[in-house]
C-alpha positions in Angstrom: 0.0 0.0 -0.1 1.3 3.4 -0.9 2.2 5.7 2.0 -0.2 8.4 2.6 1.0 9.9 5.7 4.4 10.1 7.5 4.8 10.8 11.3 7.6 10.9 13.9 7.3 7.6 15.7 5.2 4.4 15.1 4.8 1.5 17.6 3.8 -1.4 15.4 2.2 -4.8 16.2 2.0 -4.0 19.8 -1.0 -5.0 22.2 -2.8 -1.9 22.9 -4.5 -1.3 26.4 -6.0 2.1 26.0 -6.7 3.1 29.6 -10.5 2.9 29.5 -10.5 -0.5 30.9 -11.7 -1.9 27.5 -10.2 -5.3 26.2 -6.7 -5.2 24.8 -6.3 -5.2 21.0 -3.5 -5.8 18.5 -2.3 -2.6 16.5 -0.1 0.2 15.9 0.2 3.8 17.6 1.6 6.5 15.5 2.9 9.8 16.9 3.5 13.2 15.3 5.4 15.9 17.5 3.5 15.7 20.9 0.3 14.0 19.9 -1.0 10.6 19.1 -2.4 10.9 15.4 -3.4 7.4 14.7 -4.5 4.0 16.6 -5.1 0.6 15.1 -4.0 -0.3 11.5 -1.3 2.4 10.6 0.0 0.3 7.6 -0.7 3.4 5.5 1.7 5.5 7.5 5.6 5.5 7.8 7.6 7.2 10.5 11.2 8.2 11.0 11.3 5.8 14.1 9.5 2.7 13.8 9.5 0.4 16.9 8.4 -3.3 16.7 6.1 -3.9 19.7 5.5 -7.6 19.0 4.7 -9.3 22.2 4.7 -6.1 24.3 2.0 -3.8 25.7 1.7 -0.1 24.7 -0.3 1.8 27.3 -0.9 5.5 28.3 2.0 6.7 30.3 1.0 6.1 33.9 -0.1 9.0 36.2 1.1 8.9 39.9 -2.1 10.1 41.7 -0.2 10.8 45.0 3.4 12.4 45.2 5.6 14.6 47.1 7.7 15.5 43.9 7.5 18.9 44.5 11.1 19.6 44.8 12.2 16.5 42.7 10.7 17.9 39.6 13.1 20.8 39.9 16.1 18.4 40.2 16.2 16.8 36.8 16.6 13.3 35.4 18.4 11.9 38.5 15.5 12.7 40.8 12.8 11.4 38.5 14.5 8.4 37.3 12.4 6.4 39.9 9.4 7.4 38.0 10.5 7.0 34.4 11.6 3.5 35.2 8.2 2.7 36.2 6.5 4.0 33.2 5.1 7.3 35.0 5.0 10.3 32.7 2.7 12.6 35.1 2.7 13.2 38.8 0.3 14.7 41.1 2.4 17.0 43.6 1.5 18.9 46.6 -0.1 16.3 48.7 -1.0 15.7 52.5 -1.0 19.6 53.2 2.5 19.8 52.0 3.6 22.1 48.9 6.7 24.1 48.2 4.7 27.2 47.7 3.5 29.5 48.5 6.0 30.0 51.6 9.7 31.2 52.1 11.7 30.3 54.8 14.9 31.3 56.6 14.9 28.0 59.0 14.1 24.5 58.5 10.3 24.2 58.4 8.4 22.1 60.8 7.8 18.4 60.1 6.1 17.3 57.7 7.1 20.1 55.6 10.7 19.2 55.8 10.0 16.0 53.8 10.7 18.3 50.9 13.9 19.7 52.3 15.5 22.4 54.5 15.1 26.1 54.4 17.1 26.5 51.3 14.2 25.0 49.2 11.5 27.1 50.5 11.9 29.9 48.4 8.6 30.2 46.4 6.5 33.1 47.7 3.5 32.2 45.3 2.4 29.3 43.2 3.1 31.4 40.2 7.1 31.7 41.1 6.9 27.9 41.8 5.3 27.4 38.4 7.7 29.7 36.5 10.4 27.7 38.1 9.3 24.5 36.9 8.6 26.0 33.4 12.4 27.2 33.3 13.8 24.0 34.5 11.7 21.7 32.2 10.8 18.7 34.4 11.4 15.3 32.8 7.7 14.4 33.5 4.5 16.1 33.6 3.0 17.5 36.8 -0.1 19.0 38.4 0.3 20.6 41.6 -1.9 21.1 44.8 -1.5 23.8 47.4 -0.9 22.5 50.9 -3.2 23.7 53.9 -0.3 23.0 56.3 1.9 25.3 54.1 -0.6 28.0 54.1 -1.1 27.7 57.9 2.6 28.1 58.5 2.8 31.1 56.4 -0.2 32.8 57.9 0.0 31.8 61.5 3.8 31.2 62.1 5.4 28.2 63.7 4.5 29.0 67.2 0.8 29.3 66.8 0.0 26.0 65.2 -1.4 24.4 68.1 -4.6 26.4 67.9 -7.3 27.0 65.4 -7.0 29.9 62.8 -8.7 33.1 63.6 -11.1 34.1 61.1 -8.8 36.7 59.8 -6.1 34.0 59.4 -8.6 31.8 57.6 -9.5 34.4 55.3 -5.9 35.2 54.5 -5.4 31.6 53.7 -8.5 31.4 51.5 -7.3 34.4 49.6 -3.8 32.8 49.1 -5.4 29.7 47.9 -7.6 31.6 45.5 -4.7 33.5 44.1 -2.7 30.1 43.6 -5.8 28.5 42.0 -5.9 31.4 39.6 -2.2 30.9 38.8 -2.9 27.2 37.9 -2.9 25.2 41.3 -5.4 22.2 41.1 -6.7 22.3 44.5 -5.8 22.1 48.2 -4.7 19.2 50.0 -4.7 18.7 53.8 -2.6 16.8 56.2 -4.9 16.8 59.4 -3.0 14.0 61.0 0.1 15.8 61.3 1.0 18.1 64.3 0.9 21.5 62.4 -2.8 20.9 61.1 -4.2 18.7 64.0 -5.6 21.8 65.8 -7.3 23.0 62.7 -11.1 22.3 63.2 -13.5 21.3 60.4 -14.9 24.7 60.1 -11.2 26.1 59.3 -10.9 23.6 56.6 -14.2 24.3 55.0 -13.7 28.3 55.4 -10.5 28.0 53.2 -11.9 25.6 50.9 -14.5 28.0 49.9 -12.2 29.2 47.2 -12.2 25.9 45.5 -15.5 25.6 43.8 -15.3 28.9 41.8 -12.0 28.1 40.5 -12.7 24.5 39.7 -10.3 23.3 42.4 -10.3 19.7 44.1 -9.9 18.7 47.7 -7.5 16.0 48.6 -6.8 14.9 52.2 -4.5 12.9 54.4 -7.4 12.3 56.8 -7.2 13.1 60.5 -7.3 9.5 61.4 -6.6 6.3 59.3 -6.9 4.0 62.4 -9.5 3.8 65.4 -11.5 6.8 64.0 -11.1 6.1 60.5 -14.9 6.3 59.8 -15.3 9.6 61.6 -12.4 10.9 59.6 -14.3 9.9 56.3 -17.4 11.8 57.5 -15.4 14.8 58.2 -13.8 14.4 54.7 -17.2 14.2 53.0 -18.7 17.1 55.1 -15.8 19.3 54.1 -16.5 18.3 50.4 -20.2 18.7 50.7 -19.8 22.2 52.3 -17.3 23.3 49.7 -19.3 21.9 46.8 -16.1 20.1 45.4 -14.8 16.5 44.6 -12.9 15.0 47.3 -10.1 12.6 46.9 -8.9 10.5 49.8 -5.1 10.0 50.0 -3.6 6.6 50.4 -6.7 4.9 51.7 -6.0 2.5 54.4 -7.0 1.0 57.9 -3.9 1.4 60.2 -3.0 -0.8 63.4 -3.8 -4.2 64.0 -7.2 -3.4 65.9 -8.3 -1.9 62.6 -7.4 -4.7 60.2 -10.2 -5.8 58.0 -12.2 -2.6 58.6 -11.7 -1.8 54.7 -15.1 -3.5 54.2 -16.7 -0.8 56.1 -14.7 2.0 54.9 -15.2 1.1 51.3 -18.9 0.9 51.7 -19.0 4.1 53.3 -17.3 5.7 50.2 -19.5 3.8 47.8 -22.7 5.2 49.6 -21.4 8.7 49.7 -20.5 8.3 45.9 -24.4 8.4 45.1 -24.6 12.0 46.2 -21.2 13.6 45.9 -17.9 13.1 44.0 -15.5 11.0 46.1 -12.3 9.3 45.0 -9.2 7.7 46.5 -5.7 6.5 45.8 -3.7 3.5 47.1 -0.3 2.1 47.1 0.3 -1.5 46.8 2.2 -2.1 50.3 1.1 -3.0 53.8 3.5 -0.4 55.1 3.4 3.5 55.3 6.2 6.1 55.4 6.4 9.4 56.7 8.4 11.7 59.3 9.3 9.8 62.5 7.0 11.1 65.2 8.1 9.6 68.9 4.7 10.4 70.2 3.1 8.2 67.4 4.9 5.1 68.2 2.8 1.8 68.9 4.3 -1.2 70.6 2.8 -3.5 68.0 4.2 -1.7 64.9 7.6 -2.2 63.6 9.4 1.0 62.5 12.5 1.2 60.1 14.5 4.5 59.9 14.6 5.9 56.6 16.9 9.1 57.3 18.0 11.0 60.2 19.6 14.3 60.3 22.1 14.0 63.5 22.4 10.1 62.9 22.5 9.4 59.1 24.4 6.3 59.8 21.1 4.7 61.3 19.2 4.7 57.9 17.7 1.3 57.0 18.1 0.1 60.7 15.2 -1.2 62.7 14.3 1.4 65.5 13.9 -1.5 68.1 17.6 -2.3 67.4 18.7 1.2 67.5 16.9 1.7 70.9 18.6 -1.5 72.3 22.1 -0.4 71.1 21.6 2.9 72.8 20.2 1.3 76.0 17.0 3.4 75.8 13.2 3.1 74.9 12.1 3.3 71.3 10.4 6.7 72.0 13.7 8.0 73.4 15.7 6.6 70.6 13.5 8.3 68.1 13.6 11.6 69.7 17.4 11.3 69.6 17.3 10.6 65.8 14.9 13.7 65.0 14.6 15.3 62.5 14.1 11.9 60.8 11.8 9.6 58.8 10.5 6.1 59.0 8.6 3.3 57.5 5.8 1.9 59.7 4.7 -1.7 59.0 1.0 -1.0 60.4 -1.4 -2.2 57.6 -2.9 -5.7 56.5 -2.3 -7.2 53.0 -5.9 -8.2 52.9 -7.0 -4.6 53.5 -4.4 -3.5 50.7 -5.8 -6.1 48.2 -9.5 -5.3 48.8 -8.7 -1.6 48.2 -6.7 -2.0 45.2 -9.4 -4.1 43.6 -12.1 -1.8 44.3 -13.3 -0.2 41.1 -12.8 3.5 42.4 -9.2 3.1 43.5 -6.4 4.9 41.8 -2.7 4.0 42.1 -0.5 6.5 43.7 3.1 5.9 45.1 3.3 8.3 48.0 7.2 8.0 47.4 9.3 10.4 49.2 12.1 11.0 46.9 14.5 12.7 49.2 14.6 9.8 51.8 18.1 8.4 51.8 16.7 4.9 52.3 13.2 5.2 51.1 10.1 2.8 51.1 10.3 0.5 48.0 7.0 2.2 46.7 9.1 5.2 45.5 10.7 2.8 42.7 8.3 -0.2 42.5 4.8 1.0 42.8 3.4 0.8 39.2 5.4 -2.4 38.0 4.3 -4.0 41.3 0.7 -3.6 40.5 1.2 -4.8 36.9 3.2 -7.8 37.7 2.4 -9.0 41.2 -1.3 -8.0 41.6 -2.7 -8.1 38.2 -0.5 -11.0 36.5 0.7 -13.1 39.3 -2.1 -13.0 41.7 -5.1 -12.3 39.3 -6.4 -9.8 41.7 -7.5 -7.3 38.9 -7.1 -7.7 35.1 -4.2 -5.9 33.2 -6.6 -3.8 31.6 -8.1 -2.7 34.9 -4.7 -2.1 36.4 -3.7 0.2 33.5 -7.0 2.1 33.9 -6.5 2.7 37.6 -3.1 4.3 36.5 -4.3 6.1 33.5 -7.7 6.8 32.4 -9.5 6.8 35.7 -6.8 9.2 37.2 -6.9 11.6 34.3 -10.7 11.7 34.7 -10.8 12.2 38.3 -8.3 14.9 38.3 -9.7 16.5 35.1 -6.3 16.3 33.2 -7.3 16.9 29.6 -6.1 14.8 26.7 -4.0 12.5 28.7 -4.6 9.2 30.4 -5.8 7.3 27.2 -4.5 6.2 23.7 -6.7 8.1 21.5 -5.9 10.2 18.5 -5.5 13.8 19.5 -4.3 12.9 22.9 -0.8 13.9 24.2 1.8 11.3 23.5 2.7 10.0 26.9 3.2 6.2 26.4 4.9 3.3 28.1 5.9 0.2 26.2 6.2 -2.9 28.7 6.7 -6.5 28.6 3.7 -8.1 30.3 5.4 -11.4 31.1 8.4 -9.9 33.0 7.0 -6.6 34.4 7.6 -6.4 38.1 9.1 -4.3 40.9 12.7 -4.9 42.1 12.8 -2.7 45.0 12.4 -4.1 48.5 12.2 -2.9 51.9 15.8 -4.3 52.3 17.0 -2.9 49.1 14.7 0.0 48.0 16.7 2.0 45.4 16.3 -0.6 42.5 14.8 0.0 39.0 11.9 -2.3 38.0 11.9 -4.8 35.4 10.1 -4.9 32.1 9.4 -1.3 31.5 11.2 -1.0 28.0 10.5 2.5 26.8 8.5 5.6 27.9 7.5 8.7 26.0 6.7 12.1 27.4 4.9 14.3 25.0 6.1 12.3 22.2 9.6 12.5 23.2 11.6 9.2 24.1 12.5 9.8 27.7 13.6 6.5 29.0 14.8 3.2 27.6 15.4 0.2 29.7 19.3 0.3 30.7 19.5 4.1 30.9 21.9 5.0 33.7 20.4 7.0 36.8 20.8 10.6 35.9 21.4 10.1 32.1 20.3 13.3 30.4 17.5 13.0 27.8 15.6 15.8 26.6 13.4 17.4 29.4 10.0 16.9 27.8 7.7 17.3 30.9 5.4 20.2 31.4 3.6 21.9 34.3 -0.1 21.4 33.6 -2.1 24.2 34.9 -5.7 23.8 35.9 -7.7 24.7 32.7 -10.8 25.6 34.9 -8.8 27.7 37.4 -8.4 31.1 35.6 
C-alpha cells in the first residue's frame, strides 16, 4: 500500500491497552510531535522511528495520583529516574498538606514540611513563582500541583501558633492565598490533618479556606485526620468538607492502620460507595502494607515495627530497625526516636488483605506516595506501578491487566480532570509506555529500596522518548515534561 502519511514515531504490532478498561487489542500507535495521530491499523503510515512492539503492551503513560515530587521535579533526571523507570509520565504533587509554595523560610520548616527539604528549598512566595521555576527547568515528566493547607497555615500563623485554630482573619488570608494560587494554575488544596501542624485545625477552618475551590474548579485532597481507630469519623469529616465546599474530594492513600483496625476496609469502602451516590469522592492507594513519613516519637505503637529511612543527626542509622537502635543505645524506642530527630521512618502497620481489597475496588487509583528525598526510601518510590502490573494483576490475578492500567491512567486523568491524557486516543498527548507483560515487576524491596523495576522498556513524554531500559540514573535525555495548569482555574 502506498504511504499516505508520515509521522515521527510508530509502535507497530503491539498489544494496545488504551486506559479505558476495555479489552486489549492488537495494533499500531502513531505519533507526530507531541500527539497521538493514529491508533489501530497504521499500515498506510511511515515514520522516522519505527518500533516493533510484538509481544509487548503499549499503554498510556502512568499518572502517579499521589506524590511528594514538588522539589524532585526541579532536580532533573536523577531525581525522577524512579518514576520514568516505572512508566510514570505525569505526577500529582503537593499532597498531604505539604507544598513548596506559597512559603519562604529562613530556617528548617516543621515536619512534615521538611520532607521536601531544609530552608534552602523554601523560596517560592507564590504558586506562580514555583510554576515559573518548573517551566524554566523543564521537568522530565508532566506535573499537576496542589497547594498544601499546612503550608498556608505555617505562612499565615507562624510556627509557634500551630497548636490552635486559625482566627477568622487568618483563615480568610489562607483562603485568599489559595484563591490566588488557583488562579495561577494550582489544581486544588490538600490537607494533612493527621500531622501536628494541622491537628488543631477544626473542620470549620478547612471549610472556610476551601470556599475558594468551587469557583476556580479546584479539588480537595486529604490525608485524613485518622486512618486508624477513628477512620470512619475521618471519612465523615472529609465528606462534610467536600459537601460544604461543593467540590470533589480525593482521600489520600486509603488504608486502615493498626492491628485493631485490620479488616475494616469492608466498612470504609462501603461508606465511600454510599457517599458516591450523592457527591464526588475518590481515593488512591499504594500496593504495600507499610507506610512512610516523618518519624514521630509520640505516635509510636508497640505492635508496629518501625524502620528508619533518614536522620539528620544520625545518618548512619538509615535502614535500621528502631527497636535495634534503641537496644544498642540502651533506651526506649521513643527515646531513640527523639534522639534521631529530624528523621523519617517506614511503619509496618497495615494488613495485606485490606491492601488487596482496596486495590481491587473499582474506584481506587494508584499512587506511590513515594518520598524522593529519603536516603533509604520506602520501596514504593521505585516499585509501585510495576508491582501492581506484575504482582497483583499478572501473578495474583487480583485485577485484570486492563483494569490495572485504567487505575493508573484513564481513571486518574478523569478524576483529576487532566485534559487529553490518560488514554491512547488520536489527539491525546503522546505520553506512552511500552512494557513486557510477562516480565514486568518491581525490584525494590524494604531491604534494598533503590532498584529500577523490570519489564518497562520505553517511555515517551509528550512524544519524546525519555527512558529506555538500561538508561543509567541521571542520564540526561530531553526534558519533555510540562507543568499542567488547571484549565478551570482562571
